[in-house]
N, C-alpha and C positions, 0 to 999 in steps of 0.2 A: 430218983431224978435222972441219974446217969443212964439207967436202962431205958427210960422214956425217950431221952434225947437220941440214944443209939437206935431205938426202934423207928423214930421219926426219920433219921438220916437214911436208914435202910429202906423205908417205904419210899422216900423221895428218889433214891437211887433206882429202885425197881420201876418207878414211874418214868424216869428219864431214859431207861434202857431202850424201849421201843423207838424213841426219837433218835437216839444215837444210831440204831440199826438202820432206820430209814434214811438218815442223812448220809451215812456211810454208803449205803446202796446207791443213792442218787449220785454221789460223787464218783463212785466206781463206774456207774453207767455212763455218765457224761464223758469221763476220761476215755473209756473204751470206744465210745461212739466217735469221739474226736480222732482217736488213733485209726479206727477202721475207715473213716472217710479219707484219710491220707494214704491208704494202701493202694498201690497200682503200678503197673509196669515193672514189677519186681523191686520196687523201692517205696520209701515213704516220703511224702512231702506235706507241708502244712496245708490243711484244708482251706485256710484263708487265702491261699495263693492259687487256688484252682480256678480255671476259666469256666464259663457257663456250660460248655459241652461236657467237660469231665464231671462237673458237679451233677448234671442231669443223668449221668450214667451211674455215679456212685451213690447218690442220695437214695434213689429207689431201692438199690441193693441193700443198703444198711437198714432201711425201714422194713423191707421185706423180711430180712433175717430176724429182726426183733419181733415182728408180728408172728411169724411162723413158729419161732421157738417158744414164744409165750403161749400161743394157741395149742400147740401139740402137748406141751408140758401140763397145762391146766387140764386139758382133756384126758391125758393119761392118769393124772391124779384122781379125777372123777371116775374114770372107768375101772380103776383098781378097787375103789370102794364099791362100785356098782356090782362087780363080779366077785368081790371078796377075794381078789387074786392080785398079788404084787407084780405078777408078770404081764398083766394086761397092758396093752399099748395100742394106739390107733392103727399102727401098721401090722402088728403081730396078729391081731384078731380080725383083720380084714376090712376095717372101716376106711382106712386110707385107700386100699385097693378098690373098694366100691366107689369112693369119690373120684379116683382117677378114671375108672371106667365111665362114670357119668360124664366127666369132662371130655374124654376122647369121643364118646358117642355124639355129644353136642357139636364138637368140632367137625366130625365126619358129616353131620347133617348141615353144616354151613352156618351155624348160629354162633354168636359171640356176645360180648357185652355182659349184661346181667345173667344171660343164659348159662354162662360158665360156672359161676359160684352157685347158682341155683341147681344145676345138674350135679355138682360136687356134693351139695347138701343132700339131695335126693338119694344119690348112690350110697352115701355114707349112712344115712338114717335107715335105709332099707336093709343094709347088711347088719347094722347094729341091732335092729329089731329082730332079725332072723336069728342072730347068735344069742340074743337075750332069751328068745323063745326056746331055743334048743337047750340053753343052759338051765332054764327053769323047769322045763317039762321032761327033757330027756336025761338030765343029770350028766354024769361023766366025770365030774371033778375037775381038778386043775389040768390034767393031761388031756381030758376030753375037750376042754375049752381051747387049749393051744392047738391041738390037732385040727379041730374044726376051723379055727382061724387061719391056720396054714393052708388048708384045703381051699377055703374061700379066696384067700389072697392069690394062690396059684391059679385058680379059675379066672379071677378078674384079670390077672396079668396075662394069661393066655388069650383072653378075648381082646384085650388092649393090643397085644402084639399082632393078632390076626388083622385087626382093623388098620393098624399102621402099615402092615406088610402089603395089604391089598389096596392101599390108597396111593394115588399119584399126586396128591395135594402136598405142596412144599410146607404148608403150615403144619400139617399132621406129621410130616417127617421131622420137622424141627422139634416136635413135641417129645422125641426120643430123649434128647438131652434134658428136657424139663422133667420127664418122668423119673430120671435118675436122682432127682432131688437137688436141683441146681438153682443157685441164686442168680446165675447169669441171665436167666429169663425174666428177671424183675421187670415189670411193666407189661408182661404178656397179658395180664388181666388188670383192669383198672383197680387201683388200691381202694377206692371209696366203697366198692361193692363188698370187698372182703372185710374191710373195717366195720361196716355196718353189721355184717354177719357175726363177726367176733364180738362186737359190743352186745348184741342180742344174746349170744351164747353165754358171755360172762354175767350179764344181768340175770339170766335164769339160774346159772350154776352156783355162783358165789353165795347167795342166800340159803342154799341147800346144805351148807357145811355141816350143821348139827344132824340133819337127817341122814347124811352120808355116814357120819360117825355111828349112828344107830344101825344102819344097814350092815356095817362091818361086823356087828355083833351077831348077825344072823337074822333071817326073816322073822322068826318067832319073837326074838328079843325086841326087834324094831317095832313090831305090832304092839307088843306089851307096853312100849313107851309112847304109844299113840301116834306113831308115824304111819301115814298112808302110803304103804310100800308101793302099790301100783302106780299112784300118781307121781311119786318121787322118781321111780324108774323111768317112766315116760318122759318126764322133764329132763332127766339126766341124759337120756338117749338123744333127745332133740337138741339140747345145748351142746353136747359133745359132737354131734353131727354138724352143727353150725360152725364150731371151732375147727374141726378136722377138715370139713369141706372147704372152708375159707383158706386154710393153710395149704391144702393140696392144690387148689386152684391157683395159688400164687407161686408155689415152688415145687410142685410134684410130690412124689412119695418120699418122705424122709422118716426113716425108722429109728427106733430105740430111744430117741430123746425123751419121748413121753413116758418111757419106762424108767430110764436112768435117773432123771432129775428128781421126781417125787420120792423114789426109793432112797436116794442119797440123803435127801433132806429128812425123810422119816427116820432113817437109821441114825443120823448125826444129831438131830434136834428134836424129833418127835413133834407132838402138838396135834391140835384138832385139824380136821380136814379143810376147813375154810382157810386157816392160817397156812396150811400146807399148799393149798391151791394158789394162794397169793404169792408166796415165796417161790413156788415152782414156776409160776409165770415169769417172775423176774429172772431167776437163775437160768431158765430155759432160753429166754430171749438173749441174755448175755452170753451163754455158752455157745449158742448157734452163731452169734455174731463173731465170737473169738475164733471158732473153728473155721468158719468161712474165710475170715481175714487171714488166718495162718495158712490155710490151703492156697489162697491166692498168692501170698507172698513167697512161700517156700517152693511151690511147684511152677512158678512163672517160667515160660509163657503158657503152660498148660493150665486151663481152668478146671481143676478137679471138682466134680460135683460134691457138695457137702454131704449128700446122702451116702456116698461111697465111704467117706471118712467116718461118718457116724456108724455105719455098718461094721467097719473094722474095729471101732471102739466098743460098740454095743454087743457084739458077739461074745467076747470074753465076759463082759459084765452080766449078760443074760445067763451064761453057764454058772457063774459064781452065785448069782441070786437064786437060780433054780435049785442048786445044791443046798444053799443056805436054807431056803424055805422047805425043802424036802426033809431036812434033818430035824425040823421042829416037831 
């Protein structure tokens, strides 16, 4: 009897644990959003006392940080499963660079509005498909993927720099700060277009969690489990491009967060790919919000692009993760 009661209590405790996690995450998120809204001019003030002008500047920045951090982290978790490589990241394998190139080309041609996220998606998906084809047909392993990604990123960055250098348009020149990965340009692209793109990406990607778990076992093992590998790969590429393109159109190229967040969660907690993508989206959103807020507060009156701060943090993490994965 005692054993039955103990087992029942244990079962109820396990059932309540996810609820506790979700409630805790929600409380932490609301608290950090409240704190981030109050940061400005080198000090903190209650968001309830902000006038309309200040609110209109800070609100889009906070929302942008949350959306971009979520999109890049979820995309990174999916790409790591797709390429069977923990070092895969939207910026490191060139998809962010392709999206940035698409945006700058559209700006150079004088288009705006929905053309910007559409161009970001197109550039991102083309680069991702090219890398996937090389990864599948040419091989090269982990180092081959990284080298190819670095080369594509460098090429896209060179073309972007050339366009900006030759342009006399002030809009294009202001894009230099945006390309560094800055939340200061929040509102540069209407949020509604990017939100639609992200929702579509998540709707495609999250149901593929079990298939991605199968892909991580290898192509042969995935096929033996009945997974349509080709279809899954195409869907992951499209969804990741939607997320990455939307993030780049909002805040420029922000590296490493899509690599850092999923790997930290996988190392600390493990779990299936769907669960990892969901929690990566939450932690990525909160992490980018915190880093941006801290950079604004500490470095005032200089507005340090969050992309630079993440590069400083991500470099050592990348080296550690590379050494860790090489020793396995």
